[in-house]
C-alpha positions in Angstrom: -10.0 -4.0 145.9 -12.0 -1.2 145.4 -11.7 1.0 142.6 -10.8 5.1 142.4 -13.8 5.2 140.4 -17.1 3.6 139.7 -20.2 3.9 138.3 -23.8 2.3 138.8 -27.1 3.4 136.5 -30.3 4.5 138.1 -29.3 4.7 141.7 -32.7 6.8 142.8 -33.6 4.2 145.1 -30.7 4.8 147.5 -31.5 8.5 148.3 -28.5 9.2 149.7 -27.1 12.3 147.5 -27.1 15.7 147.8 -27.3 17.2 144.5 -27.0 21.0 144.6 -27.4 22.0 140.7 -27.6 25.7 140.0 -31.3 26.5 138.4 -29.2 28.8 135.7 -26.4 26.4 134.9 -26.9 25.3 131.4 -24.2 22.3 132.3 -26.7 20.7 134.7 -29.4 21.1 132.5 -27.3 19.4 129.6 -26.4 16.9 131.8 -29.7 15.9 133.1 -30.7 15.6 129.6 -28.1 13.7 128.0 -26.3 11.3 130.9 -27.4 9.1 132.9 -27.3 9.2 136.4 -24.2 7.6 138.4 -22.1 6.8 141.4 -18.8 8.4 141.9 -16.2 7.2 144.7 -12.9 9.2 144.5 -11.8 11.6 141.6 -14.5 13.4 139.6 -14.5 12.0 136.3 -15.5 13.9 132.9 -17.8 11.7 130.6 -19.3 13.1 127.2 -22.6 12.5 125.5 -23.1 13.2 122.1 -21.7 16.8 121.5 -22.0 17.3 125.3 -19.2 16.8 127.7 -20.3 17.3 131.4 -18.2 17.2 134.4 -20.5 15.2 136.4 -18.9 15.7 139.7 -17.5 18.1 142.1 -18.2 19.9 145.4 -21.4 21.6 144.2 -23.0 19.1 142.5 -23.0 15.3 143.9 -21.5 14.0 147.6 -21.4 10.9 148.4 -20.3 8.4 151.3 -18.3 5.4 150.1 -19.5 2.9 153.1 -23.1 3.7 152.7 -22.7 3.3 148.9 -20.8 0.1 148.9 -23.4 -1.2 152.0 -26.3 -0.5 149.6 -25.3 -2.5 146.7 -24.1 -5.6 149.1 -27.0 -5.3 150.5 -29.0 -8.6 150.9 -31.1 -9.5 147.8 -29.4 -6.6 145.8 -29.3 -7.4 142.3 -25.6 -6.9 141.8 -24.9 -9.6 144.6 -27.1 -12.1 143.3 -25.6 -11.9 139.6 -22.1 -12.3 140.9 -23.1 -15.2 142.6 -25.3 -17.0 139.4 -22.0 -15.9 137.4 -19.3 -17.5 139.8 -20.6 -20.6 139.4 -20.0 -20.7 135.5 -18.4 -24.1 134.3 -19.9 -26.1 136.9 -23.9 -25.4 137.0 -26.3 -28.5 137.3 -29.6 -28.8 137.1 -30.3 -27.9 140.6 -28.8 -25.2 140.1 -30.7 -24.5 137.2 -34.2 -24.9 138.3 -33.3 -22.1 141.1 -32.8 -19.6 138.8 -35.5 -16.6 138.6 -37.5 -15.7 135.9 -36.7 -13.4 133.9 -39.6 -12.3 130.7 -37.8 -11.8 127.4 -34.9 -14.3 127.9 -34.7 -18.1 128.1 -31.7 -19.9 130.1 -29.8 -23.4 128.9 -27.0 -25.1 130.6 -24.0 -26.1 127.9 -21.0 -28.0 129.9 -21.7 -26.2 133.4 -22.0 -22.7 131.7 -25.3 -20.9 131.7 -26.4 -19.6 128.8 -29.1 -16.6 128.5 -30.7 -15.3 125.4 -33.5 -13.6 124.0 -37.0 -15.2 123.2 -37.3 -16.2 119.4 -39.0 -13.7 116.8 -42.3 -14.5 115.5 -41.0 -15.9 112.4 -39.0 -18.4 114.3 -42.6 -19.5 116.0 -44.2 -19.7 112.7 -41.6 -21.9 111.3 -41.4 -24.0 115.0 -45.5 -24.4 115.0 -45.3 -25.8 110.4 -42.6 -28.1 110.9 -44.0 -29.2 114.1 -47.6 -30.1 113.1 -45.7 -31.8 109.9 -43.8 -33.9 112.0 -46.6 -34.9 114.4 -48.8 -36.0 111.1 -46.1 -38.1 110.3 -45.2 -39.3 113.4 -48.7 -40.1 114.5 -48.9 -42.6 111.9 -44.8 -44.2 111.7 -44.6 -44.7 116.0 -48.1 -44.2 117.4 -47.0 -44.1 120.9 -44.2 -41.7 120.5 -44.3 -38.0 121.4 -43.7 -34.6 119.8 -42.3 -31.8 122.4 -41.7 -28.3 121.9 -39.8 -25.9 123.6 -40.2 -24.4 126.5 -39.3 -27.8 128.1 -35.9 -29.3 129.7 -34.0 -31.8 128.3 -31.1 -32.8 131.2 -28.2 -34.5 129.5 -26.0 -35.5 132.2 -25.2 -33.4 134.8 -23.9 -30.2 133.0 -26.4 -30.0 130.4 -29.5 -28.4 130.3 -31.6 -27.7 127.0 -34.6 -26.4 125.8 -34.8 -27.5 121.8 -37.3 -26.0 119.8 -38.8 -29.6 118.6 -38.1 -33.0 119.9 -39.5 -36.5 119.8 -39.2 -39.2 121.8 -39.9 -42.6 120.2 -42.3 -45.4 122.4 -38.7 -47.1 122.7 -37.5 -44.2 124.5 -40.6 -43.3 126.7 -38.6 -44.0 130.0 -36.7 -40.7 129.5 -40.1 -38.5 130.2 -40.0 -37.1 133.6 -43.1 -35.4 135.0 -41.3 -31.8 135.0 -38.3 -32.5 132.0 -36.7 -35.3 129.8 -34.3 -37.0 131.3 -31.8 -38.4 128.4 -31.0 -38.5 124.5 -34.4 -38.9 122.6 -34.6 -39.5 119.0 -34.7 -36.6 117.3 -33.8 -32.8 118.2 -34.7 -29.7 116.3 -32.8 -26.3 116.7 -34.4 -23.3 114.6 -31.7 -20.7 114.6 -31.8 -17.4 115.7 -29.4 -14.3 115.2 -28.1 -15.0 118.7 -28.1 -18.9 118.8 -26.5 -19.6 115.3 -22.8 -20.0 116.7 -24.2 -22.2 120.2 -26.9 -24.7 117.8 -24.1 -25.3 115.3 -21.3 -25.7 117.3 -21.8 -26.0 121.0 -25.6 -27.8 121.3 -24.6 -30.0 117.8 -21.2 -31.4 120.0 -23.2 -32.1 123.0 -26.0 -33.9 121.3 -23.3 -35.8 119.5 -21.2 -36.7 122.3 -25.0 -38.1 124.1 -26.0 -40.3 121.0 -29.1 -38.2 120.0 -29.7 -39.8 116.4 -31.0 -37.5 114.6 -29.7 -33.4 115.0 -32.2 -30.8 112.4 -30.9 -27.6 112.0 -33.0 -25.0 110.4 -32.3 -21.4 109.7 -35.4 -19.2 108.9 -33.8 -16.8 107.0 -31.9 -18.6 104.6 -34.9 -20.9 104.4 -32.5 -23.7 104.8 -33.4 -27.2 106.9 -30.0 -29.7 107.3 -30.6 -33.3 108.2 -27.9 -35.1 110.3 -27.7 -38.5 111.3 -25.1 -39.9 113.6 -23.2 -42.3 111.9 -20.6 -43.8 114.6 -19.3 -41.2 116.3 -19.8 -38.1 114.0 -23.5 -36.7 112.5 -23.2 -37.4 108.7 -25.5 -34.7 106.9 -27.8 -36.4 104.5 -30.2 -33.8 103.6 -30.2 -30.3 102.8 -32.5 -28.2 101.2 -35.4 -25.4 100.9 -38.5 -24.5 99.5 -37.8 -25.7 96.0 -36.6 -28.8 97.5 -38.2 -32.5 97.6 -37.5 -33.8 101.6 -36.9 -37.2 101.6 -34.6 -38.9 104.8 -33.4 -42.3 104.9 -34.4 -43.3 107.8 -38.3 -42.2 107.8 -39.6 -43.4 104.8 -42.6 -41.1 103.7 -41.9 -38.5 105.5 -42.7 -36.0 103.2 -42.1 -32.5 104.4 -43.5 -28.9 102.5 -40.6 -27.1 102.7 -42.5 -24.1 101.2 -45.5 -23.9 103.8 -42.8 -24.5 106.9 -40.5 -21.5 105.3 -43.6 -19.3 104.3 -43.3 -15.6 106.0 -46.3 -13.5 105.2 -44.2 -10.5 105.7 -42.4 -11.0 102.8 -43.6 -13.7 101.1 
Protein backbone atom coordinates (compact mmCIF):
# COMPACT_ATOMS: atom_id res chain seq x y z
CA UNK A 1 0.00 0.00 0.00
CA UNK A 2 1.39 3.42 -1.00
CA UNK A 3 0.75 6.31 1.30
CA UNK A 4 -0.96 9.37 -0.14
CA UNK A 5 2.07 11.46 0.63
CA UNK A 6 5.72 10.57 1.06
CA UNK A 7 8.93 12.57 1.14
CA UNK A 8 12.42 11.86 -0.10
CA UNK A 9 15.36 14.21 0.43
CA UNK A 10 17.68 15.30 -2.34
CA UNK A 11 15.92 14.39 -5.57
CA UNK A 12 17.68 16.68 -8.01
CA UNK A 13 19.06 13.63 -9.83
CA UNK A 14 15.56 12.60 -10.85
CA UNK A 15 15.19 15.62 -13.14
CA UNK A 16 11.48 15.05 -13.47
CA UNK A 17 9.97 17.99 -11.67
CA UNK A 18 8.32 21.03 -13.16
CA UNK A 19 8.96 23.95 -10.86
CA UNK A 20 7.17 27.24 -11.35
CA UNK A 21 8.00 29.59 -8.47
CA UNK A 22 7.33 33.27 -8.73
CA UNK A 23 10.64 35.13 -8.64
CA UNK A 24 9.22 37.85 -6.43
CA UNK A 25 7.39 35.49 -4.12
CA UNK A 26 8.95 35.85 -0.67
CA UNK A 27 7.56 32.53 0.42
CA UNK A 28 9.40 30.73 -2.39
CA UNK A 29 12.67 32.34 -1.40
CA UNK A 30 12.15 31.38 2.24
CA UNK A 31 11.33 27.85 1.24
CA UNK A 32 14.51 27.57 -0.83
CA UNK A 33 16.59 28.95 2.07
CA UNK A 34 15.18 26.95 4.96
CA UNK A 35 13.38 23.87 3.67
CA UNK A 36 14.86 20.66 2.23
CA UNK A 37 13.62 19.36 -1.11
CA UNK A 38 10.77 16.88 -0.99
CA UNK A 39 8.69 14.71 -3.25
CA UNK A 40 5.00 14.59 -2.51
CA UNK A 41 2.45 12.33 -4.14
CA UNK A 42 -1.17 13.13 -3.49
CA UNK A 43 -2.42 16.11 -1.58
CA UNK A 44 -0.24 19.18 -0.88
CA UNK A 45 1.11 19.47 2.64
CA UNK A 46 2.20 22.31 4.88
CA UNK A 47 5.53 22.00 6.71
CA UNK A 48 7.53 24.39 8.84
CA UNK A 49 11.17 25.19 9.45
CA UNK A 50 12.05 27.52 12.34
CA UNK A 51 9.64 30.43 12.26
CA UNK A 52 8.83 29.88 8.60
CA UNK A 53 5.90 27.79 7.45
CA UNK A 54 5.60 27.27 3.70
CA UNK A 55 3.12 25.55 1.50
CA UNK A 56 5.55 23.39 -0.41
CA UNK A 57 3.37 22.02 -3.11
CA UNK A 58 0.72 23.43 -5.36
CA UNK A 59 -0.28 23.73 -8.98
CA UNK A 60 2.15 26.61 -9.54
CA UNK A 61 5.16 25.08 -7.80
CA UNK A 62 5.69 21.32 -8.14
CA UNK A 63 3.94 18.62 -10.12
CA UNK A 64 5.03 14.98 -10.36
CA UNK A 65 3.81 11.92 -12.13
CA UNK A 66 3.35 9.32 -9.46
CA UNK A 67 4.31 6.37 -11.69
CA UNK A 68 7.58 8.00 -12.74
CA UNK A 69 8.61 8.75 -9.16
CA UNK A 70 7.90 5.19 -8.03
CA UNK A 71 9.77 3.76 -10.99
CA UNK A 72 12.81 5.89 -10.17
CA UNK A 73 12.84 4.88 -6.52
CA UNK A 74 12.59 1.15 -7.25
CA UNK A 75 15.07 1.11 -10.12
CA UNK A 76 17.77 -1.54 -10.07
CA UNK A 77 20.60 -0.63 -7.70
CA UNK A 78 18.69 2.20 -6.05
CA UNK A 79 19.77 2.97 -2.47
CA UNK A 80 16.24 2.71 -1.09
CA UNK A 81 15.82 -0.77 -2.49
CA UNK A 82 19.29 -1.81 -1.33
CA UNK A 83 18.72 -0.79 2.28
CA UNK A 84 15.32 -2.47 2.33
CA UNK A 85 16.95 -5.71 1.18
CA UNK A 86 19.69 -5.45 3.81
CA UNK A 87 17.40 -4.85 6.77
CA UNK A 88 14.79 -7.35 5.61
CA UNK A 89 17.19 -10.07 6.83
CA UNK A 90 17.36 -8.79 10.40
CA UNK A 91 17.53 -11.75 12.77
CA UNK A 92 18.91 -14.03 10.06
CA UNK A 93 22.22 -12.41 9.14
CA UNK A 94 25.21 -14.72 8.69
CA UNK A 95 28.90 -14.20 8.02
CA UNK A 96 28.27 -14.78 4.30
CA UNK A 97 25.75 -11.92 4.31
CA UNK A 98 28.13 -9.76 6.31
CA UNK A 99 31.04 -9.97 3.86
CA UNK A 100 28.77 -8.89 1.02
CA UNK A 101 27.86 -5.59 2.69
CA UNK A 102 29.07 -2.46 0.89
CA UNK A 103 31.67 -0.41 2.73
CA UNK A 104 30.48 2.86 4.21
CA UNK A 105 33.12 5.41 5.25
CA UNK A 106 32.88 6.43 8.89
CA UNK A 107 30.98 3.33 10.04
CA UNK A 108 31.55 -0.29 10.93
CA UNK A 109 29.21 -3.28 11.09
CA UNK A 110 28.78 -6.25 13.39
CA UNK A 111 26.27 -9.10 13.48
CA UNK A 112 24.84 -9.90 16.91
CA UNK A 113 22.51 -12.89 17.16
CA UNK A 114 21.62 -12.49 13.50
CA UNK A 115 20.96 -8.74 13.70
CA UNK A 116 23.05 -6.28 11.75
CA UNK A 117 24.43 -3.47 13.93
CA UNK A 118 25.91 -0.29 12.44
CA UNK A 119 27.80 2.28 14.47
CA UNK A 120 30.21 5.19 13.93
CA UNK A 121 33.96 4.63 14.01
CA UNK A 122 35.63 5.35 17.38
CA UNK A 123 36.83 8.77 18.51
CA UNK A 124 40.43 9.84 19.02
CA UNK A 125 40.66 9.16 22.77
CA UNK A 126 39.29 5.67 22.19
CA UNK A 127 42.23 5.01 19.86
CA UNK A 128 44.73 6.38 22.35
CA UNK A 129 43.46 4.03 25.04
CA UNK A 130 43.49 1.09 22.61
CA UNK A 131 47.04 1.84 21.49
CA UNK A 132 48.51 2.05 25.01
CA UNK A 133 46.59 -0.89 26.45
CA UNK A 134 47.43 -3.03 23.43
CA UNK A 135 51.12 -2.15 23.78
CA UNK A 136 51.22 -3.08 27.46
CA UNK A 137 49.35 -6.33 26.86
CA UNK A 138 51.63 -7.32 23.99
CA UNK A 139 54.69 -6.63 26.11
CA UNK A 140 53.33 -8.94 28.81
CA UNK A 141 52.07 -11.75 26.55
CA UNK A 142 55.33 -11.83 24.57
CA UNK A 143 56.88 -13.26 27.71
CA UNK A 144 53.84 -15.03 29.19
CA UNK A 145 52.91 -16.94 26.04
CA UNK A 146 55.38 -16.22 23.21
CA UNK A 147 53.42 -18.18 20.60
CA UNK A 148 50.17 -16.41 21.40
CA UNK A 149 49.15 -13.32 19.45
CA UNK A 150 47.49 -9.96 20.10
CA UNK A 151 45.14 -8.55 17.44
CA UNK A 152 43.42 -5.18 17.07
CA UNK A 153 40.24 -3.94 15.44
CA UNK A 154 39.33 -4.01 12.64
CA UNK A 155 39.40 -7.81 12.53
CA UNK A 156 36.40 -10.10 12.11
CA UNK A 157 35.72 -12.71 14.78
CA UNK A 158 33.01 -15.26 13.95
CA UNK A 159 31.30 -16.94 16.89
CA UNK A 160 28.84 -19.34 15.27
CA UNK A 161 26.67 -18.74 12.22
CA UNK A 162 24.98 -15.53 13.39
CA UNK A 163 27.63 -13.59 15.29
CA UNK A 164 30.39 -11.51 13.70
CA UNK A 165 32.13 -9.15 16.10
CA UNK A 166 35.09 -6.76 15.96
CA UNK A 167 36.63 -6.55 19.44
CA UNK A 168 38.95 -3.61 20.02
CA UNK A 169 41.70 -5.90 21.31
CA UNK A 170 41.87 -9.69 21.52
CA UNK A 171 44.42 -12.32 22.50
CA UNK A 172 44.69 -15.80 21.03
CA UNK A 173 46.85 -18.12 23.11
CA UNK A 174 49.19 -20.76 21.72
CA UNK A 175 46.60 -23.38 22.73
CA UNK A 176 43.96 -21.91 20.39
CA UNK A 177 45.95 -21.11 17.26
CA UNK A 178 43.67 -23.35 15.20
CA UNK A 179 40.97 -20.67 15.27
CA UNK A 180 43.13 -18.33 13.18
CA UNK A 181 42.07 -18.10 9.54
CA UNK A 182 43.59 -16.09 6.74
CA UNK A 183 40.72 -13.60 6.75
CA UNK A 184 39.33 -13.81 10.31
CA UNK A 185 39.32 -15.42 13.74
CA UNK A 186 36.86 -18.31 13.76
CA UNK A 187 35.93 -19.20 17.32
CA UNK A 188 36.32 -18.00 20.90
CA UNK A 189 39.70 -16.50 21.80
CA UNK A 190 41.21 -16.23 25.28
CA UNK A 191 40.77 -12.52 25.98
CA UNK A 192 38.47 -9.90 24.49
CA UNK A 193 38.70 -6.19 25.31
CA UNK A 194 35.93 -3.76 24.39
CA UNK A 195 36.57 -0.03 24.76
CA UNK A 196 33.30 1.81 25.27
CA UNK A 197 32.05 4.59 23.02
CA UNK A 198 28.87 6.66 23.46
CA UNK A 199 27.12 4.46 20.88
CA UNK A 200 28.40 1.09 22.13
CA UNK A 201 27.86 1.20 25.90
CA UNK A 202 24.66 -0.81 26.02
CA UNK A 203 25.77 -3.18 23.28
CA UNK A 204 29.13 -3.97 24.90
CA UNK A 205 27.77 -4.35 28.42
CA UNK A 206 24.73 -6.44 27.56
CA UNK A 207 24.52 -7.98 24.10
CA UNK A 208 28.17 -8.70 23.43
CA UNK A 209 28.90 -9.73 27.00
CA UNK A 210 26.14 -12.33 26.76
CA UNK A 211 27.46 -13.60 23.43
CA UNK A 212 30.98 -13.92 24.83
CA UNK A 213 29.67 -15.73 27.90
CA UNK A 214 27.68 -18.24 25.90
CA UNK A 215 30.55 -19.17 23.58
CA UNK A 216 32.92 -19.55 26.53
CA UNK A 217 35.46 -16.74 26.17
CA UNK A 218 37.45 -16.99 29.44
CA UNK A 219 38.30 -13.31 29.87
CA UNK A 220 36.27 -10.24 28.98
CA UNK A 221 37.44 -6.73 29.81
CA UNK A 222 35.43 -3.52 29.49
CA UNK A 223 37.33 -0.24 29.33
CA UNK A 224 35.57 3.11 29.80
CA UNK A 225 37.71 6.05 28.56
CA UNK A 226 35.23 8.64 29.85
CA UNK A 227 35.07 7.30 33.41
CA UNK A 228 38.69 6.02 33.28
CA UNK A 229 37.71 2.60 34.59
CA UNK A 230 38.86 -0.87 33.55
CA UNK A 231 36.68 -3.86 34.50
CA UNK A 232 38.14 -7.36 34.17
CA UNK A 233 35.70 -10.28 34.09
CA UNK A 234 36.62 -13.94 34.26
CA UNK A 235 34.34 -16.82 33.30
CA UNK A 236 33.65 -18.98 36.33
CA UNK A 237 31.35 -21.84 35.46
CA UNK A 238 28.67 -20.32 33.25
CA UNK A 239 28.92 -16.73 34.46
CA UNK A 240 31.39 -13.86 34.40
CA UNK A 241 32.87 -12.80 37.72
CA UNK A 242 34.32 -9.32 38.17
CA UNK A 243 37.89 -9.92 39.36
CA UNK A 244 39.20 -6.36 39.04
CA UNK A 245 37.87 -2.84 38.64
CA UNK A 246 39.96 0.28 38.89
CA UNK A 247 41.37 3.44 37.37
CA UNK A 248 44.56 5.50 37.12
CA UNK A 249 45.16 5.57 40.88
CA UNK A 250 44.76 1.79 41.32
CA UNK A 251 47.27 -1.06 41.03
CA UNK A 252 46.15 -3.66 38.54
CA UNK A 253 46.22 -7.31 39.62
CA UNK A 254 44.70 -10.37 37.94
CA UNK A 255 44.58 -13.91 39.37
CA UNK A 256 45.12 -15.60 35.99
CA UNK A 257 47.90 -13.33 34.75
CA UNK A 258 50.55 -13.12 37.50
CA UNK A 259 53.10 -10.47 36.76
CA UNK A 260 50.79 -8.36 34.59
CA UNK A 261 51.26 -4.81 35.87
CA UNK A 262 49.18 -2.43 33.81
CA UNK A 263 49.93 1.26 34.10
CA UNK A 264 46.36 2.55 34.08
CA UNK A 265 47.55 6.15 34.35
CA UNK A 266 49.25 5.85 30.97
CA UNK A 267 46.37 3.90 29.48
CA UNK A 268 43.78 6.54 30.36
CA UNK A 269 45.98 9.57 29.80
CA UNK A 270 44.23 12.23 27.73
CA UNK A 271 46.54 15.04 26.52
CA UNK A 272 43.52 17.23 25.88
CA UNK A 273 42.39 17.09 29.52
CA UNK A 274 45.19 15.84 31.79
